[in-house]
N, C-alpha and C positions, 0 to 999 in steps of 0.2 A: 480401330473402328473405321470401316470403309463407308464413306458417304455415297449415296446414290445421286451423285451430281456429275455433270459432264462438262468438258471444255471443248470448244469448237475451234478447229484450225481454220483460219480465215481465208485461205486460198480457195478460189472457186473456179469452175469451168465457165468460160464465156462471160458475157456481160449480162449479169442478172442482178436482181435485188431491187424490188419495187419500193423497199423501205428507204432508199437513198435520199428521198426528199427531206428526211428529218435532219440530214447533215447540211452544213452550210457550204454552198458552192463557192467557187472563187468569185471574188468581188472585183468590180472595176477599180475601186479605191481601197487598196490593201494598206494595212499598217506596214511600216518597214520590217517589223519582226515577222509578220505573217508572210510578206512577200519573200523574205529571205528563206523562210522554211519551205514554202511551196516551190521555190526555184530549184531546190536540191532533191525533190522527190520525183521519181519516175514510175511509170507503169512497167511491170515485168511480165512478159509473155513467154510461154513455153508450149511446145507441141507434144502431143501424146498420140498413140496409135489411132487411126481412123480420121486423122485430120482435126481432131479436137484441140482447142486452145485452152490451156490453163493460165490464169493470170492472178497476179498479186501486185504488191507494191515494192519499191526499193528506195534507198537513199544513197546519194552519191557522197562518199566519205573521203575520197581523195581523187585526184585527176585520173579519169579512166577506170575508177573502182567503185562498184555499187554493192552495198550490203543489203541483203534480204534474208528471209527465213529459209532454212533448208527445206521445209515442207512445201515451199512454193515451187521449187525446182526438182525435188527428188522424184525419180522415176520418169522424168520427161527429157526432152531433147530440143534442139533447135531454139535456144533461148535468144531473146532480144529485149532491149529496153526502149521505151518510147516516152517522149514528152511532146505534147502538141501533135504536130503532123510529122515530126521527125523521128525516125527509128534507127537504132544502132545494133548490129549483131554482137552477141557475146562470144568471145573466142576461147575463154577458159573459165572453169567453175571450180571453186574450192568449198568443200562442205565440212561443217563441224556439227555432226548430228546431235551429240549430247547437249549442246547449247542451242540447237535449232538455228544455226547461223549458216549463211552462204555468202561467199564473195564472188562477184561477177566481174571479170576483166573485160573492159569495153574500150578498145583503142579508138581514139578520135572522138570520144564522148565530149561534147561541148556544153556540159551542164556543170554549174559550179558546185563545189563540195560544201556540205553543211558545216557550220561552225559548231564546235563541241561545247556543251554546257558542263559546268562543274558537277561532280557526282552529288546528288542530293543526300542530305543527312536526316531530314525530317519531312514527314508528309505535310501537305497543306498548300503547297505552291500551285498556282494556275498552270495548266498545261494545254497543249494543242495536239490532237492526233490528225496527221495529214497523210492521206493515201488515196487509193483509187478503188473505192468500193463500187462494184458494178462497172468498173472500167472508166469511171469519171472522177476527176480530181475533186476532192472535197475535204473540208476541215471540220473537226468537232472540238469544242472547248470543254474543259472540265478542270478537275483538280487532282493532284497526286494524293491518293488516299492511303497508301501503304507502301512500305519498303520491306521486302521479304528477304531473309537470308536463304540463299540457295547455293549449296556447294561453296565455291570460292568467290562468289559474287552476290549480287542483289538483284531480285526481280522487282520491278516497279508496278504498282497497282494504281490505276486511275479510273475515274468515272467518265472520261471522255468517250463518247459513243463510238464504237467500232463495229463494222459490219463485214460480211464476206467480201474479200478483195483488199481489205486493209492490211493483211499480213505483210510484214516487211516494210510497211510505211513508217514514218517517223513520229516519235513522241517528242515534242519540242517544249521548251520552257517559254515564259512570257516574252523573252527577248529573241525568240526564234532560233535558239541553239538546241542542238540534238541531245536528248537524254537517253534515247534507246529506240528499239524497233518494236512496234506493236505486234504481238505474237499470238496471244490466246485470249479468249473471252468465254465466260460462262454462257452456255446456250440459253439458260432460263433468263438471264439478265444481261443485256448488252452494255450495261454500265459497270460491270465487274470485269475489268480488263487487265492483262499482264503484258509488260514489255520487257524484253531482254536489254540489259544496260549497254551503253556505248563502250564501256571498258572491255566487254567481251569481244566487240568488233575489233578494237585496237589490238587486243592480245592475239586474235586470230591472224590479223594482217602482219603481225611481227613474228609469228611462228615460222620455223623452217617448213618447207613443203613436206607433206606426208604425215606430220605429227597428228593433226586434227583428224585426218581421214582414218588413222589407225586406232583411234579411241574406240572402246567397245560401244555397241549399240545401246539404246536406252535414252533417246533424246526426249526433249520436251514435246516434240511433235508426236512421237509414238506413244508417249505416256500421258497425254493431256488429261485423260479421265482420272489419273491418279495424282495429279499435281498438288491439289490442295491437301490431300491426305498426307503426302510426303512432306509438304511444307509445314503442316501443323504439328509434325512430330518434333520439330525444333522449338524448344521453349522461347527462343528469341523472337519467334514469329507470332506468339500468342496475342500480343496487342493488335497486330495487323489482322490476325484472324478474326478477332472480335469486331474490328471496324468493318471488315468485309461482310461478316455475318449480319451486322446491323443494316448495312447498305442493302443486302440481299432481301432482308425482311421488309425494308421500306419499299423496295421495288416490287416485290412479289409476296404480299402478306398472306396469300393462300397457298404458298408453296411449302409443303411439309419439309423438304430438304433445307429450306432457309431457316425454319424454326429449329430443326435438328442442329444446324451449324451454330445457331445462337446458344442453344442448350449446351453444346460442347464447350463453347467459349466461356460461358458464365460458370459452368461446373468446374472447368479448369482454373478459372480465376480464383474461385473459392479454395481449391486445393493448394494452389501455388501460394496464396496468402497464408494458409495454415502451415505449409512446409517451410516457408522462409521466415516465419515469425512476423510477417507484415500484417497478418490477420489478428493482431492482438485485440482489436475491437471485434468481439464475436458477432456483433450486429452487422458489421460490414461484410464479413465472409459469409455469414448466414444469409444475408440478403442476396448475395451473388448466387449461392446455392439454390435459394428459393426461386430466383429468376430462371436458373437453369432448369429446375424441375418443371416450372410453368411452361417453358419453351418446349421441353420434351413432350409434355401433355398436349400442347398445341399441335406439335408435329404429328402426334398419334391421332389427333382428331381429323387429319386429312388423309392419312393412310397408315395401316397397320404394318409394322416393320419390326422384325426380331431384334435388330441391333438398337433401335430406339428404345424398345422395352428394356433391353439389357442396360443401357445407359441410365434410364430412369431408375431401374432397380439399384444400381450402384449409388446414385445420388441419394435415394431414400435410405439406403443402408448407412450412408455417412451421417444422416440425420437421426440414426437409431430408430427409424421406422421399419423394424425388421419384418413385420407381417406384410406391410405394403410392399416392401422390397421383394419379399418372396413371391408375392402375387405377380409382380412385374417380371421376375425371372421365369416364372411358370408360363406367363404369356409368351415370352420370347421362345421358350422351348416348345410350346404348342405350335408356334409358327415354324420353328426350325429345330426338330428334335435332336439333331446332332450338333447343335451349336455349343462347341467346347467351352468358350468363354462364359456363356451363361451358366453352364453346369458348375464351373469353378466359382463363379461369383455367388451362385446359390449356396454352395458349400460354405463360403466365407460368411454370408449373411446368417446362415444357421449357426455357425460357430460363434458369431458375435451375439446371437440370441441364446447361446449356451445350450444349444440342442445338438450335442456332439455326435450322437449316433446317426441322426439324419444328415448332418453335415458330412460325415464320413461316406455315406452312400453317394451323395452328390459329387464329392471330390473323386471318388473312385470311378464314377461314371465319366467324369471329365477326363481322367487319366487313361481310361480305356480308349478314348478318342485321340488323345495326344499324350503319349507316354513320355515324351522328352521334356516336359515342363518341370524344371527343377523347383521353381517357386511353388507349384502345386503339390509336389511331393513333400516339400517342407511344411506346407499348410496341413496336409494330411497327417504328417507325423505329429504336429502339435495337437491336432484334433484327437488323434488316438491317445496321446498322452493325457490330455484333459479328460477324456472319457474313461481313463483308468486302464487303458490297454497298453501297458508299458512295454511288454515284450514286442508287440506288433509295431509300436512306435519306434523302437530301436532299429528294426529292420527297415522301416520306411525312412528314417533319418539316414541310414547308410545308402539307400537308393538316391535320396536327395543330394548326398555328398558326391555321388558320381558326376552329377551335373554342376555342383558348386564346390569343387574340392578346395578352393582357397577362401571359403567363407568361414572366418574364424568364429563368428557368432553361432553358426550352425554346428561347428565342432564342439563349442562349449555347451550348447543345448544337449547334444548327444552325450557328452561326458557327464553332465549333471544328472541326466536321466539314468545313465548306467550306475552312477553313484547312488541314486535313489533306489535302484533295484538291487543294491549291494553287490553289483558285479564289478568288484574292486579292480581286478587285473585289466579288464577291458577299459575301465575308466582311466586307469593309470596310463594305458597306451595312448588314449586321447590326450591326456595331460602332456605327455612327452611331445606330441605333435604340436600342441598349443604353445609350448615354451618359446618357440621361435616366432610363431604367427601372432600371438597375443599373450605376452607375459602376465598381464593383469588377469586375463581370463584363466590362464594356467594356475595362478595362485588361488583364484576362487575355487577352481576345481580341486586343487590339492586340499583345500580346507574341507570340502565335502567328502573327499576320500578319507581324510583323517578322522572325521566323525564316524565313518564306518569302522575304522580300526579301534576307536575308543568305545564302540558299542552304542554311541548315540545315534539317533535317527537323523538322516540328512533332511528330513522334513520336505518331502516332495521334490527334492533335488532342484530347486530353483524354478522359477516360473517360466523361463524361456521367453521366447518372443511370440506374440500372437500376430501372425502376418496375414494380411488380406490377400 
């Protein structure tokens, strides 16, 4: 499910940003922590064709070494760092595009290195974002709101206000120690911000030359618009996702994307509770699903979107509201007639309503758009079986098994169906395959085959699995 949300890379050209007044400028009387943090932050400037200047922020992490974001310097030349009225030329650049990191080597740099904070394990601590939005040093205070799993590390989400020019600046804890580099923010809400962790900076500095540069493309910088979608696919990130969605709704209550994000979070919470057994109190998981449905409907009140209608349909189907679910899927397909997932989900809803012939039509339409979906072939096979089209179901099961050849349950369903159709030899071939994959299933299938030999009916050959 792809959100229509964007992330903004904070590097900008020249000294702009009328909004900088909302940030706190440097004060005459700084706390020791803030003074320490500000002392390690520099302005990063780079030239591009036509004499234009791109600028962002950087943090001194070791003598003569500045860390910033790769998108601050990528595609530019003639780099320098500046603090106050003093400027130093950059003599060498190392980039790690997948982590959106860049190290600048600055001989003679007389700026102290930042102290490093312990890696945070829980959200909630106060933080400071220090950088050069609009080319002027400024600090914003806030809290660490989320810790997101991303590859081999963590992304830090805070609500400290960041604006264009903050990229590569420091995210510091309350003692002025460096937690990471401010990197990305939602364009709709400047208080939904992500920072890359200081551990990534340390790893890059310790790597042999050339390793980071040789990694394949696909950095945070290039894929900012897909970041939350990718992060949300990791179940470990779902609590942070819900926290971010609630912050988004608070900041922008009339943004349909914010309500969509909250709908996804609550919908997912209900499913997770059910799947893990944590939802033993139906009222709790039911309330989460209800809140998800309400959030989807609120999103749709701001703008019509096929993907939101699809998600609403799935949630309604989970509540056994099959007619309402079908209407939602039909709305999705009205807006996007070739929306494969909506066709598949429409077929599932019709199956759950025991309208097998109509379900078969929807599933076949979905498979005509995406023929390599093994789960959809499996669903269609069960649909045909339940509709009494046994011979057709056998062939569909065989197609499903091309995509899921190690799925023992699927082999068992095929074998039981073959036994139910009195196709003894074919059922026996399936049993032989199952003996290594699933001995218990093989024994069950053997019993069904034995009933054929004894003349007794195998009675529908087992129910199989009804898969959504």
